[in-house]
C-alpha positions as CSV (number, residue, x, y, z in Angstrom):
1,M,24.4,25.9,23.9
2,A,21.2,25.6,21.9
3,Q,21.6,25.6,18.1
4,I,18.0,26.2,17.0
5,R,17.0,26.6,13.4
6,C,13.8,26.7,11.4
7,V,14.1,24.2,8.6
8,D,10.7,24.7,6.9
9,T,7.6,26.8,7.1
10,I,4.2,25.2,6.2
11,T,1.1,27.3,5.6
12,I,-1.8,25.4,7.2
13,G,-4.4,28.0,6.2
14,K,-4.9,31.8,6.2
15,G,-3.4,33.1,9.4
16,C,-2.2,29.7,10.5
17,V,1.5,28.8,9.9
18,M,3.7,26.0,11.1
19,K,7.4,26.2,11.6
20,V,9.5,23.1,11.6
21,M,12.2,23.5,14.2
22,V,15.5,21.6,15.0
23,D,17.9,22.0,17.9
24,D,21.2,20.7,16.6
25,S,22.7,20.8,20.1
26,K,20.5,17.9,21.0
27,P,21.2,14.4,19.5
28,D,18.9,12.8,17.0
29,G,16.1,11.0,18.9
30,H,16.2,13.4,21.8
31,L,12.7,14.7,22.6
32,D,13.8,18.3,22.2
33,H,15.7,17.7,18.9
34,N,12.7,18.1,16.5
35,W,9.4,20.0,17.0
36,T,6.8,22.2,15.3
37,E,5.5,25.6,16.3
38,T,2.1,26.5,14.9
39,T,0.9,30.0,15.1
40,Y,-2.7,31.3,14.8
41,D,-2.9,35.0,14.3
42,G,-6.4,35.4,15.7
43,K,-7.4,37.9,13.0
44,P,-10.9,38.0,11.5
45,G,-11.1,35.8,8.4
46,S,-8.2,33.6,9.5
47,M,-8.4,29.8,9.7
48,K,-8.8,29.0,13.4
49,L,-6.2,26.5,14.7
50,E,-8.4,23.6,15.6
51,V,-7.8,19.9,15.4
52,P,-10.7,17.4,15.9
53,G,-10.5,14.2,18.0
54,H,-7.9,11.7,16.9
55,W,-5.2,9.4,18.4
56,H,-1.9,7.8,17.5
57,K,-0.8,4.2,17.7
58,Y,3.0,4.6,17.5
59,H,4.0,7.8,19.2
60,D,3.3,10.0,22.2
61,E,2.9,13.8,21.8
62,Y,3.7,16.7,24.0
63,M,1.9,20.0,23.7
64,E,3.1,23.3,25.0
65,V,1.4,26.7,24.6
66,L,4.1,29.3,23.9
67,R,1.8,32.2,23.4
68,G,-1.9,32.8,24.2
69,R,-4.0,30.0,25.4
70,M,-5.7,26.9,24.0
71,T,-8.3,24.3,25.0
72,L,-7.0,20.7,24.9
73,Y,-9.1,17.6,25.4
74,L,-7.4,14.4,26.5
75,E,-9.2,11.1,26.8
76,G,-9.4,10.1,30.5
77,T,-8.7,13.7,31.7
78,G,-11.2,15.9,29.9
79,S,-10.8,19.4,28.7
80,V,-8.2,21.8,30.1
81,V,-7.2,25.3,29.1
82,L,-3.4,25.6,28.7
83,A,-1.8,29.0,28.6
84,A,1.7,30.2,27.8
85,G,4.0,29.2,30.7
86,D,2.1,26.1,31.7
87,E,3.8,22.8,31.7
88,R,3.8,20.6,28.6
89,L,0.9,18.2,28.4
90,K,1.8,14.6,27.6
91,I,-0.6,12.8,25.3
92,P,0.1,9.1,25.5
93,R,-0.4,6.9,22.4
94,W,-3.8,5.4,22.0
95,H,-5.5,8.4,23.8
96,V,-8.0,10.5,21.9
97,H,-7.1,14.2,21.9
98,S,-8.1,17.4,20.3
99,F,-7.3,21.0,20.6
100,A,-8.4,24.5,19.6
101,A,-7.3,28.1,19.9
102,F,-9.7,30.7,21.1
103,E,-11.4,32.6,18.3
104,G,-9.8,36.0,17.8
105,E,-6.9,35.3,20.2
106,E,-3.4,34.9,18.9
107,A,-1.8,31.6,20.0
108,M,1.3,29.5,19.4
109,L,1.5,25.8,20.0
110,K,4.6,23.7,20.3
111,E,4.3,20.0,19.4
112,L,6.9,17.4,20.1
113,T,6.7,13.6,19.5
114,D,8.3,10.6,21.2
115,P,9.9,9.0,19.3
116,S,11.4,12.2,18.0
117,G,12.0,12.9,14.4
118,E,10.7,14.8,11.4
119,F,7.5,12.7,11.4
120,K,5.2,15.5,12.4
121,A,6.6,17.8,9.7
122,E,6.3,15.1,7.1
123,F,2.7,14.5,8.2
124,F,1.8,18.2,7.6
125,R,3.8,18.4,4.3
126,N,1.8,15.4,3.1
127,M,-1.5,17.0,4.3
128,T,-0.9,20.3,2.7
129,Q,0.7,19.1,-0.6
130,S,-2.2,20.4,-2.7
131,G,-1.8,23.9,-1.3
132,S,-4.7,23.6,1.1
133,M,-5.9,20.9,3.4
134,T,-8.5,18.8,1.5
135,I,-10.3,15.8,3.0
136,I,-8.4,13.5,0.6
137,D,-5.0,14.9,1.6
138,A,-6.1,14.6,5.3
139,L,-7.2,10.9,4.9
140,R,-3.9,10.0,3.1
141,A,-1.8,11.9,5.6
142,F,-3.6,10.3,8.5
143,W,-3.1,6.8,7.1
144,D,0.5,7.4,6.2
145,G,1.3,9.3,9.4
146,D,0.0,7.3,12.4
147,A,-3.2,9.3,13.0
148,Y,-6.6,7.8,13.5
149,I,-9.8,9.8,13.4
150,S,-11.9,9.1,16.5
151,L,-15.3,8.0,15.3
152,P,-18.4,8.1,17.5
153,G,-18.3,5.3,20.1
154,N,-14.6,5.5,20.8
155,I,-14.0,2.0,19.3
156,K,-10.3,2.1,18.3
157,L,-10.6,-1.1,16.2
158,L,-13.3,0.6,14.1
159,D,-11.2,3.8,13.9
160,Q,-8.3,1.7,12.5
161,A,-10.5,-0.1,10.0
162,F,-12.0,3.2,8.8
163,M,-8.5,4.7,8.3
164,A,-7.2,1.6,6.6
165,V,-10.0,1.7,4.0
166,A,-10.3,5.5,3.5
167,G,-6.5,6.0,3.7
168,T,-5.8,3.3,1.2
169,I,-8.3,4.7,-1.3
170,A,-7.0,8.2,-0.9
171,R,-3.4,7.0,-1.3
172,F,-4.2,4.9,-4.4
173,F,-6.1,7.7,-6.2
174,W,-4.3,10.7,-4.9
175,P,-0.7,9.6,-3.9
176,A,1.6,11.7,-1.9
177,T,4.0,13.7,-4.2
178,R,7.1,13.1,-2.1
179,A,8.5,10.2,-0.1
180,Y,7.2,9.9,3.4
181,K,9.1,8.8,6.5
182,A,6.9,6.8,8.8
183,Y,7.4,6.4,12.5
184,P,10.0,3.7,13.3
185,D,7.5,1.2,14.7
186,M,5.0,1.4,11.8
C-alpha cells in the first residue's frame, strides 16, 4: 500500500509551487520513491511554469502531466504536447529538453529522476534560497545540481565549460546556505 507524504513545499514564484513527495512504501532508490509535483495556477499575474533548454549529465528524468497540458521539447524528438493521462516522457541524460505550461491554463507536472533521491528537491531549494529565483542562484544551483544550460550551437563541451566558470563564480561569491547532496555519480 502506498504511503505517500509531502515532505516540503517550495514556492517557485507567484502561482507556481513545488511539492516534494516521498512514497515510503517504495525502497530508497526506486524510481517512484522520490518526486516533485509542480503546480502552475494559470491565473493572470502568476509566474508561468516554463523551463528553458538544458540537459543533465548524471541523471535521466521522467515527466508526467498530472493536470492540464504542457509543451515539452526533447532533443532528437522535437516538441510534443503532453496532457493529463498521457504516459511519462523519459528524458535521457545528455539530451537537451525544455517545457512550458500554457498561459492561463492550470497545470501540474510530476518530475522523477533516475537515479532516484532528493536531488531534484535539493536543486530547487538551492535555486530559491534567496526567496526568489535570481540568475546567480540559478547558476550556482545548475553547477551544483547536474544541470547545464544549452547554449546556441548545441555544443555540450561548451555548455559544460560555461557552467564550470559561471557556476564556480556564483558559488564562490554567493554560496548555498545549506549543504547540498549531489547525484551519486558526480
